[in-house]
N, C-alpha and C positions, 0 to 999 in steps of 0.2 A: 503493499501501500504506499510505503514512503517514495519509491520511485514513481508512483503515479502523482502523488501530490507534488512532488519536485517537477515532474514534466508540466503539471498545469500550472504551478507557479511560474514557472519560466514561460509557458505562453502566454499566460496573464501580464506578466511584466513587459513583454514585447508589444501586447496589445496596446498596454497603457502607454508605452513610450511611442508607439505609432500614432496614437489619438493624440497626443501631446505636440508631436513633430509636425504635424499636417497644419496647413493654414485653411483646409478645404471648408465647405460647408459642413454643419453636423451629421447629415445623410451621408455625404461622401467620406467622411471620416470613418464612419461605421462600416459601410460597404468596404471600404479600401483594408481597414483593418481586418475585418472577416476574410476578406481573400487572402491577403498578404501574411497573416501572422498564424496560421493554422489554428484559429481560435474553434472552427468547426470540428476540429479533432479531438478537443475536449469533450468527455462524456461525465453524466453524473457519477458513475461508480467510482472514478477518480478521486472524489473528494471523501476523505474519512468520517467527516461530521454531516447530520443531519441539515446542521443550519447553512453550511457551504454549500452543500447539496441543493438545498430550496433555493439559495440564493442565484446558485447557477441556473437553475431551472426557470427562473423568473427571468433572467437574462435572454435565456436561449428562447423562452416562449414569445419574447418580444420581438425576436429577430426571424425565426422560424414558426410561420403560422400553421402551414398545411404540410410544406416538404421543403427539403434542403434546398433545391433549386430554386424556389421563389423569395430567398433571403433579398435579393437586391430589390425585388418588387416590394417587399414588406418594407424596408428600410427608406425606399425613396417615398411611401406613402406616409411616412412618420412627418409629426410637425418638427420644426427646431427643438421645442421643448421637450416632446417625448425622446427624440435622438439624444438630447443633452442628458436626458434622465437615466436613457440605457448606458450612456457613456459613464455617468456617475457612479452606476452600480458596478460596471465593471472595473474603475478604478477601486472601489471598495472591496470588491471580491477579490481584487490582486492583492491588495493589503491584507485581507484576512488569510487569504493563502499562505501568504508569507510569513505571517505571524504564526498560524498552525505549523508550518514546516519548521521555522524556528524551535517551536516547543517541543517537538518531536525530536529535533536534534539535540536540544539540551536534555531531554529525557534518556535518550539513548547514551550521552555521554556522561550523565550521573550514573548509569546503571554499570557502563563499563568501568568508571572509576571505582564503584563499590565491588564490583567482580575481583578487583586486583587484589 
């Protein structure tokens, strides 16, 4: 599970960097982020906690309404406010995933020290 969370945290970090570095419209930022950062490769089972999983599913539900191939259409139909809200959720999920990964790493480090 640790490697799944690490992979998700890395994809989310790249997504946030992509969103921050673009000067496009909010919809274009989301569309390009989805296409360029492998955001679509993240799946709910990669998250160890229910709260992270639910946050991810909320974001994914905003982007993928009926099928993966419709993501561009769904994003284009969003208002600026809706797109900015999804972007904020992605940033928050990235931060939460990085925090969870750090907690796991600290727990493993303590276990390793105690085993010595």
